[in-house]
C-alpha positions as CSV (number, residue, x, y, z in Angstrom):
1,M,0.0,0.0,0.0
2,L,1.2,3.5,-0.9
3,D,-0.4,6.0,1.5
4,V,0.2,9.5,0.1
5,R,-2.3,11.5,2.2
6,E,0.5,13.3,4.2
7,I,3.0,13.7,1.3
8,P,3.3,17.1,-0.3
9,C,1.8,17.5,-3.7
10,S,5.1,18.7,-5.1
11,I,6.5,15.1,-4.9
12,K,3.3,13.0,-4.7
13,H,2.8,12.3,-8.4
14,G,6.4,11.4,-9.0
15,L,6.4,8.9,-6.2
16,I,3.2,7.3,-7.4
17,I,4.4,7.1,-11.0
18,Q,7.8,5.6,-9.9
19,T,5.9,3.0,-7.9
20,F,3.9,2.1,-10.9
21,V,6.9,2.0,-13.3
22,D,8.8,-0.3,-10.8
23,L,6.0,-2.9,-10.9
24,K,6.2,-6.0,-12.9
25,V,3.4,-6.8,-15.4
26,G,0.6,-8.3,-13.4
27,E,1.5,-6.6,-10.1
28,H,-0.5,-3.9,-8.4
29,F,-0.4,-1.5,-5.5
30,I,-3.1,0.2,-3.5
31,L,-2.9,4.0,-3.5
32,R,-4.4,5.8,-0.5
33,N,-5.2,9.5,-1.0
34,G,-7.2,12.2,0.7
35,H,-9.3,12.8,-2.4
36,D,-10.3,11.0,-5.6
37,P,-7.1,11.3,-7.7
38,V,-8.8,12.1,-11.0
39,P,-6.0,14.3,-12.3
40,L,-3.6,11.5,-11.6
41,R,-5.7,9.1,-13.6
42,Y,-5.6,11.5,-16.5
43,Q,-1.9,11.7,-16.2
44,F,-1.7,7.9,-16.2
45,E,-3.9,7.7,-19.3
46,A,-1.6,10.2,-21.1
47,E,1.7,8.6,-19.9
48,F,0.8,4.9,-20.0
49,P,-2.2,4.3,-22.3
50,D,-3.6,0.8,-22.1
51,S,-0.9,-0.2,-19.6
52,F,-2.9,-0.2,-16.3
53,T,-6.2,-0.9,-14.7
54,W,-7.7,1.5,-12.1
55,E,-10.2,0.2,-9.6
56,H,-11.6,2.1,-6.6
57,V,-11.4,0.0,-3.4
58,H,-13.3,2.6,-1.5
59,N,-14.1,6.3,-2.2
60,L,-14.9,8.1,1.0
61,P,-14.9,11.9,1.4
62,E,-11.3,12.2,2.7
63,D,-10.0,8.6,2.3
64,V,-9.8,7.1,-1.2
65,A,-8.1,3.8,-2.1
66,V,-7.4,2.8,-5.7
67,K,-6.0,-0.5,-6.9
68,I,-3.6,0.3,-9.8
69,T,-2.5,-2.8,-11.7
70,K,0.2,-2.8,-14.4
71,V,-1.1,-4.8,-17.4
72,K,1.6,-4.0,-20.0
73,W,5.3,-3.2,-19.8
74,V,6.0,0.6,-20.0
75,V,9.0,2.6,-21.1
76,P,9.8,4.9,-18.2
77,G,10.4,8.5,-19.1
78,L,10.0,12.0,-17.9
79,P,6.5,12.7,-16.6
80,K,4.4,15.1,-18.7
81,A,3.1,18.1,-16.8
82,V,-0.5,18.0,-15.9
83,T,-2.1,21.3,-15.0
84,G,-3.6,21.2,-11.5
85,S,-2.3,17.7,-11.1
86,C,-3.0,17.5,-7.4
87,G,-6.5,19.0,-7.6
88,N,-5.3,22.0,-5.6
89,H,-4.9,19.8,-2.5
């Protein structure tokens, strides 16, 4: 489990992306966040199309858990900037 609720936004997405890149195909991690990470999902779709699944484990007002599974090998690279990538949190 990767709990990023207390991690500053400035490093949060990089940590999450690195965790995903380091997975082997078929592996997953559970992301815990303080809000629904919709901008992060858009970033994943832009960076890693068709390479992951995204399933909400639970979606409470200040506690969201998402299971992110790697389904295809990805080429790690520099993340693309996503405006408002932390949802102003």
